N, C-alpha and C positions, 0 to 999 in steps of 0.2 A: 580145503573145507568145501562143504556143500551147503549153500545158503538157500533157504526156502522162505516163502511167505505162505501163511495159512490163515484160515478163517476161524476166529474165536472171539466173539464180541467185537467184530470188526477184523481188520487185517493186522496180523502180527508177523514178526520176523523171527527166524530161528536158524539153527545149524543142525544138520543131520549128524547123529552120533550113534553108531551101531544101527539098531532098528527103531531108534527113537529120535526125538527132536529136543534140543536145548532151546528153550524160549529165551531169547537174548535179553529181552526187556526185563523180565522178572529175575534174570540171573545177574543183573547189575550192569548191563550194557548202557552206555550213554547215548546209543543210537537206536532210533525207532524205525528207520526205513533202510532198505537195501541201498537206495541211492546215497544215503549218508555214508554208509560203509564204503561204497565205491569211491566216493569223493575223497574219503579220508586217506586212501592210499595204503602203503605198506605199514605205516605206523598203526593205523586203525586195525588192519588185519592181524597184526601181532597181538594187539590188546584183545581182540575178539577170540583169537586162538587160545589165549590164556584162560579166558572165561570158559570156553568150551571144554578145555582139558580138565578143569577142576570141578565141572558141574555134571551131575548125572542127568540124563534125559528126563523131562517131566511129562512127556506125552509120547504115545506110541505113534510111529510114522503112519501106520495103516489106518488109524482112526480119525484122521483129519482130512478136511477138504483143502487141498493145496491150490494156491492161487498162482497166477503168473509170477515168476520169481523176482520180478523187479517192478517197481512202480513206473507209471507211464514215462517212457524215455522221451528225450527230445527228438530223436530220429530213429527210424527203423528202415535200414537200407538193405536191399537185396540185389544180388547179382544174378543175371540170367545167362543161360547157355554156357555154363562153366564146366561141363563135363563133355568129353568128345562125343560119346554116344547119344547124349541128350541133345547135343548140337545137331546130330544127324536126324533125330526126331523132328527138331525144329525145321530143318531143311525140307523135310517131306510135307510140312504144313505151310511152306512158303514164307517162313520167317526169314527176313533178310539178315545175312551175317554182317557183323560189324568188325572193323579193324581194331576196335578198342573194347575195353571191358564194358559190358552192357548192364547199366544200373537202373533201378526203379525204386520208388518209395512204397512201402506199405504204411499207410496212415496208422498212427499209433493207436487209434480207437479200435483197430481190428484185433488187438492183443487180448487173448483169453487164457484161461488156466489149462494145465496139462491134461486134465480129464474132463473138461467142460464139453458140452454139446456144441456141435457146429451147426449153425442155422444157414441153410442155402440162400435165403432171401429170394430174389427174383431170377437167379441164374438157373439155367437148365443144363449147364455143363460144368458141374462141380468136380474139382480135381484135387489131388494131393501131391505134395512134394516134400520128401524128407530132406532135412538139411542140418548141417552143423551150424549152430549160432554162436556168435562171439559178443561179449560185452566190452565196450571200450572202457579202459580204466584210467586214462589220463588224457588231458587236453592234447590233441594231436594236430599239428599243422606242419606240412612239409616234411613228413617223416620218411626216412629211407627204409628200404626193405630190410636192411640189416638191423635197424633199430626197432622195427615194428613189433617184435614180440614183447617188448617192454611196455607196450601200450594196451595190452589185453588184460582185463581183469579176470575173465573166466569164460566158460562155455556152457551152452545149453542145447537141448534138442528143439528143433523148430519144424513145424509143418507149414510150408508156404501154401496154404489153401488158395486155390485159384478158381475164379469164375471165368472159364475160357471164352464164353460168348461175350463177356464184357471186357476181357483183357485187351482186345484189339479195338475197342472204341477209341482209344488214344494210343499214340505211338510209345508212350511212356509205360504202358501196362498198368499204371497205378489204379485205374478204376476197377479192373478185374482182380486186383491183388489186395484190396482193402476193405471188402465187405466186413461188417461187424461180425465178430467171432471167427474170422478167417485167419487168425494169427495165434493159434495155440502154441505156447512155449513152455519149457520146463524140463523135467519136473522140478529142477533146482538149477542153480548156477554152480558149476564146479570151478573152483579157482584155478588159475593158470598153472600154479606150481604143481598141481596134481595131474596135469596132462603133459606127458613127456614130449609128445609130438602130435600136434593137431592134424598133421598131414599123413597120418598112418592109422586112421580109424575106420572101421567098417560101419557103413550106414545102410539100414534096411527099412522098408515099409511093407506092411501087410494090410490087406483089405479083407475083412471077415476071415482072417487066418491064412489067406492066400498070399504068398510072398510075391510082391510086385516089383520092388526095387531092391537091389543088392549090389553095392559097389564099395569103394574105399576112397577116403578123402585124398589119398595119394594121387588120385586121377584128376584132380582139379586142373583146369587149364591155367587159371590164375590163382595161385595159392593165397592164403590169408594175408601174408606179409605184402605181397604185390597189391592186394586189394586195399590195404590200409595206406600204402604209399600212394596209390593212384587217387583215392578219395581225398586224402589230406593234402594233395597237391592243389586241389580246387577249393576246398573249404575245410573249416575246422571241425574235427570230430571232438565230441565232448564226453566227459565221464557219464556212463550210463547209456550212451547210444548203442543201438543193436545193429549187428551185421549178420545177414543170412548168406552163407558162403556158396550157395548153389546146390542144385539137385542133380542126381544122375538119371539115367534112362529108366523107363518103366512106368512113367506117368500115364494116367488114363487116356489123355488126348493122343499119346504116341503109340498106343496099342492098336493093332488092326484085328478086328474092328474096335473102334474106340469104346472105352468102358468108363463112364462117369459115375460118380458116387450117387447113391440113392438113399432115401430115408431109411433109417435102421442099420445102414452099413456102419461098421466100426473100423477105424483106421488106426493102426499102431505104427509109430515112427520110433526108431531106435538108433542111437549112435553109440558105438563101442566105447566103454569107459566113461560115458556121460550119463546114460540112462535111457528111459523110454517114456513117451507120452501116448495116450490112447484116447480117442475122441469118437463119439457116436454122432451120426448125422441125424439131426432132429427131423421129425415129420411135420 
């Protein structure tokens, strides 16, 4: 299934069916938020699937404003330098390599919708990063790589928008990764059962129609299962937490000469089998 949140007299939740949306609340669902569906696990998914199968879409997908496909999560965690060629870009910028996975927080207040405008704020070096995102589906602590797939609820497209001049204010990157509106995600959450292999997906980013990033999740240095195992060794992952799995080469800061985003630019991020988000840089 593909879960969405959309705006209609406030935020509502639904499931994509064909070219339309089944409004889960008006169709008899007992759950009014995506977080409740995630928390409910397989049993709730089965009930929702039955509702969707017997219900015709009440709204056209194209006629609605889609919101970020999950209500504010507890954590939004992102891994840095997780593709070899992007790591080489970081080398040129003097970013020190780590022997371990490199993680930072995107503060959850940065999260915005799949087609919302991005506001630069005070940064003069605004950048884009297409990434495969994952939603944690079960409480995870001390999870092994082998068991990690069972802890993923679903997947989404993420743009890890980055204020490069603020990113290095702190060694954790968090300041430059968390400006308001710098976390567009969506357009929906595709449940894990519909993604045969999250490590075999093409991901691309365009700026004003120009292809800037083009790689495959098979090229991750640390795949998602290793990421979940590593994180859950230190602390508990909870249902609804978000993970951004890393970006490939081609970001603006890594191009020679560097090419940062400007007002009016449009960034499109796409992950094969998941979907695409598109955001305009506000003036």
